[in-house]
C-alpha positions as CSV (number, residue, x, y, z in Angstrom):
1,X,-18.8,-67.7,-76.6
2,X,-20.2,-65.9,-73.8
3,X,-18.7,-62.3,-73.1
4,X,-17.9,-60.9,-70.1
5,X,-18.9,-57.3,-69.9
6,X,-17.8,-55.1,-66.5
7,X,-20.9,-53.9,-64.6
8,X,-21.5,-49.9,-65.0
9,X,-21.0,-48.1,-62.4
10,X,-24.3,-45.7,-61.4
11,X,-23.5,-42.5,-61.5
12,X,-23.5,-40.4,-57.7
13,X,-25.8,-37.4,-58.1
14,X,-23.5,-34.6,-55.7
15,X,-26.3,-31.7,-56.6
16,X,-26.4,-29.3,-53.5
17,X,-29.4,-27.4,-55.5
18,X,-31.5,-29.1,-52.3
19,X,-29.4,-26.7,-50.3
20,X,-31.0,-23.5,-52.3
21,X,-34.6,-24.9,-51.6
22,X,-34.4,-25.4,-48.0
23,X,-32.7,-21.9,-47.3
24,X,-35.7,-20.4,-49.1
25,X,-37.9,-22.3,-47.2
26,X,-36.2,-21.2,-43.8
27,X,-36.3,-17.7,-44.9
28,X,-40.1,-18.0,-45.7
29,X,-40.6,-19.3,-42.5
30,X,-38.8,-16.5,-40.6
31,X,-40.4,-13.8,-42.6
32,X,-43.6,-15.0,-41.8
33,X,-42.7,-15.4,-37.8
34,X,-41.6,-12.0,-38.1
35,X,-45.2,-10.6,-39.4
36,X,-46.8,-12.7,-36.9
37,X,-44.8,-10.6,-33.7
38,X,-45.3,-7.8,-35.3
39,X,-48.9,-7.8,-35.6
40,X,-49.3,-9.3,-32.2
41,X,-49.5,-7.5,-28.8
42,X,-47.9,-7.2,-26.4
43,X,-48.6,-8.6,-22.7
44,X,-46.8,-5.7,-20.9
45,X,-47.9,-7.7,-17.0
46,X,-46.7,-10.8,-18.7
47,X,-43.6,-10.0,-19.8
48,X,-42.3,-7.6,-17.0
49,X,-43.3,-11.4,-14.9
50,X,-41.5,-13.3,-17.1
51,X,-38.3,-10.7,-17.2
52,X,-38.0,-10.6,-13.3
53,X,-37.9,-14.4,-13.3
54,X,-35.2,-14.2,-15.6
55,X,-33.4,-11.6,-13.9
56,X,-33.8,-13.4,-10.2
57,X,-32.3,-16.8,-12.0
58,X,-29.7,-14.7,-13.6
59,X,-29.2,-13.2,-9.7
60,X,-28.6,-16.9,-7.9
61,X,-26.1,-17.9,-11.0
62,X,-24.4,-15.1,-10.1
63,X,-24.4,-15.4,-6.1
64,X,-23.3,-18.9,-6.8
65,X,-20.4,-18.3,-8.8
66,X,-19.7,-16.0,-5.9
67,X,-19.6,-18.4,-3.0
68,X,-18.0,-20.8,-4.9
69,X,-14.8,-18.9,-6.1
70,X,-15.1,-19.0,-9.5
71,X,-15.4,-15.0,-10.1
72,X,-11.7,-15.3,-8.9
73,X,-11.0,-17.6,-11.8
74,X,-12.8,-15.8,-14.3
75,X,-11.1,-12.9,-13.6
76,X,-7.8,-14.6,-13.6
77,X,-8.4,-15.6,-16.6
78,X,-7.7,-12.4,-18.5
79,X,-4.7,-12.5,-20.3
80,X,-3.8,-9.2,-19.2
81,X,-5.4,-6.6,-16.6
82,X,-8.4,-4.6,-17.9
83,X,-10.6,-1.8,-16.0
84,X,-13.6,-3.2,-14.7
85,X,-16.8,-2.2,-13.3
86,X,-17.1,-1.3,-9.6
87,X,-20.5,-3.1,-8.9
88,X,-18.9,-6.3,-10.2
89,X,-15.6,-5.8,-7.9
90,X,-17.7,-4.9,-5.0
91,X,-20.2,-8.0,-5.3
92,X,-17.0,-10.2,-5.4
93,X,-15.2,-8.5,-2.5
94,X,-18.4,-8.8,-0.4
95,X,-18.7,-12.5,-1.6
96,X,-14.9,-12.7,-0.3
97,X,-16.0,-11.2,3.6
98,X,-19.0,-13.9,3.5
99,X,-16.8,-16.2,3.3
100,X,-13.9,-15.8,5.6
101,X,-14.5,-14.1,9.4
102,X,-11.3,-12.0,8.9
103,X,-12.5,-9.6,6.3
104,X,-15.5,-8.8,8.7
105,X,-14.7,-5.6,10.1
106,X,-13.7,-4.7,6.8
107,X,-16.1,-2.1,5.7
108,X,-16.9,-2.1,1.9
109,X,-19.2,0.8,-0.1
110,X,-19.5,2.7,-3.0
111,X,-18.9,6.7,-2.9
112,X,-19.0,8.6,-6.0
113,X,-16.8,6.8,-9.1
114,X,-14.9,5.1,-7.1
115,X,-15.2,1.4,-4.3
116,X,-13.9,2.1,-0.5
117,X,-12.4,-1.1,1.2
118,X,-11.8,0.9,4.3
119,X,-9.5,-1.2,7.3
120,X,-10.6,0.5,10.4
121,X,-10.9,-0.3,13.9
122,X,-9.2,-2.3,16.7
123,X,-8.2,-5.3,15.0
124,X,-6.0,-3.3,12.6
125,X,-4.5,-0.7,13.7
126,X,-3.8,0.5,17.1
127,X,-1.9,3.6,18.4
128,X,1.3,4.8,17.1
129,X,1.7,1.6,14.9
130,X,1.5,1.3,11.1
131,X,-0.3,-2.2,11.7
132,X,-1.0,-4.6,14.0
133,X,-0.4,-8.6,14.2
134,X,0.1,-10.8,11.1
135,X,-3.9,-10.7,10.4
136,X,-3.5,-7.2,8.5
137,X,-1.0,-8.5,6.3
138,X,-3.6,-11.5,5.6
139,X,-6.7,-9.4,5.1
140,X,-4.6,-7.3,2.6
141,X,-3.6,-10.3,0.5
142,X,-7.3,-11.6,0.0
143,X,-8.4,-8.1,-1.0
144,X,-5.2,-7.9,-3.4
145,X,-6.1,-11.3,-5.3
146,X,-9.4,-9.4,-6.2
147,X,-7.5,-6.1,-7.4
148,X,-4.8,-8.0,-9.1
149,X,-6.7,-8.5,-12.1
150,X,-7.6,-5.4,-13.1
151,X,-6.2,-2.3,-14.3
152,X,-8.3,0.7,-12.6
153,X,-6.3,3.0,-10.4
154,X,-5.8,2.1,-6.9
155,X,-5.3,4.6,-3.9
156,X,-4.1,4.4,-0.8
157,X,-5.3,6.7,2.3
158,X,-3.5,6.8,5.0
159,X,-5.3,8.1,8.8
160,X,-4.7,9.0,12.5
161,X,-6.5,9.7,15.7
162,X,-6.3,13.5,16.4
163,X,-3.8,12.9,19.7
164,X,-0.6,13.9,18.8
165,X,2.7,12.0,19.3
166,X,4.7,13.4,22.0
167,X,6.8,10.3,22.9
168,X,10.4,10.9,22.4
169,X,11.4,7.5,21.2
170,X,8.5,7.3,19.3
171,X,8.9,5.8,15.7
172,X,7.1,8.2,13.8
173,X,7.5,12.2,14.3
174,X,3.8,13.2,13.8
175,X,0.1,11.5,12.5
176,X,1.4,13.2,9.3
177,X,4.5,10.5,8.8
178,X,2.4,7.8,10.9
179,X,-0.8,8.2,8.7
180,X,1.8,7.7,5.4
181,X,3.5,5.3,6.4
182,X,-0.1,2.9,7.3
183,X,-1.0,3.9,3.5
184,X,2.8,2.8,2.1
185,X,2.0,-0.7,4.2
186,X,-0.8,-1.5,2.9
187,X,0.3,-0.8,-0.3
188,X,3.6,-2.6,-0.4
189,X,1.4,-5.6,0.6
190,X,-1.1,-5.0,-2.4
191,X,1.8,-5.1,-4.3
192,X,3.2,-8.4,-2.8
193,X,-0.3,-9.3,-3.4
194,X,0.1,-9.4,-7.2
195,X,-1.0,-5.6,-8.4
196,X,1.1,-4.5,-10.3
197,X,0.1,-0.9,-11.8
198,X,1.0,2.2,-9.7
199,X,-0.5,2.7,-6.5
200,X,-0.8,6.5,-5.5
201,X,-0.3,6.8,-1.4
202,X,-1.3,9.6,0.2
203,X,-1.1,10.2,4.4
204,X,-4.7,12.3,5.5
205,X,-3.2,12.2,9.2
206,X,-6.3,13.4,11.5
207,X,-7.5,15.7,8.7
208,X,-10.9,13.6,8.1
209,X,-11.7,12.8,12.1
210,X,-14.6,15.2,11.9
211,X,-16.9,12.7,9.3
212,X,-16.8,11.2,12.4
213,X,-19.1,13.3,14.3
214,X,-22.0,10.8,14.6
215,X,-20.2,8.2,16.9
216,X,-21.1,8.6,20.0
217,X,-18.7,6.0,21.5
218,X,-15.1,7.7,22.0
219,X,-13.3,4.7,21.9
220,X,-14.6,3.7,19.0
221,X,-14.4,6.9,17.6
222,X,-10.2,6.9,18.1
223,X,-10.1,3.5,16.7
224,X,-11.9,4.1,13.4
225,X,-9.6,6.5,12.8
226,X,-7.0,4.9,12.8
227,X,-7.1,3.4,9.1
228,X,-6.6,3.0,5.8
229,X,-8.8,3.6,3.0
230,X,-8.3,1.3,-0.7
231,X,-9.8,3.3,-3.0
232,X,-10.7,1.6,-6.6
233,X,-11.3,4.5,-9.3
234,X,-14.0,3.9,-11.8
235,X,-12.6,3.0,-15.5
236,X,-12.8,5.5,-18.0
237,X,-16.0,6.0,-19.6
238,X,-18.2,3.9,-17.0
239,X,-20.1,5.7,-14.5
240,X,-21.2,8.2,-16.7
């Protein structure tokens, strides 16, 4: 009589002991390479060449990001506005300036612990008016799209030329009121473009006109005097 016996199942080897041996081997290899590095002599000239090459590549990538508008997208991904480094903000704004001719006459420069965005010249403010044409609002909106993603303190300073307002039908009684109106007009446009933090507004009248003493052309000097400066302050703890 034949008896059928069920096939016996071989036990499956689920041991993980090999992982311990592998970890020991990797640790030994790491220690070995650390010892080799500690005993090696660093070629300073080669290291400098390598670091400069890597730095140039990173700069190229940063420029590409700015020109393609990816920088704005990266800033927009921040859930809530945070203070930003002024050098990075300056880079973004200069990228916008290269892309759009309307920003050609906007001066962007660093001064101590602040970034100044100056709207000056014939294209922005004519004598006796707080703003001229629809281009001004469009220019401020383009600037505001970059500022709305940050929480840095923003200040707006209005300026005028030194000629007093003498017309009895003038909209503003004096240069101080005119400069304040210019600053408020720009501040309102910045708020409309999305900057939600409080903006400090100042009317300077012609108190800074003497700073244009090196401008020889009188008409250009007066045009530069009729301006509004948007000032972005350095974040606390930065720039020190």
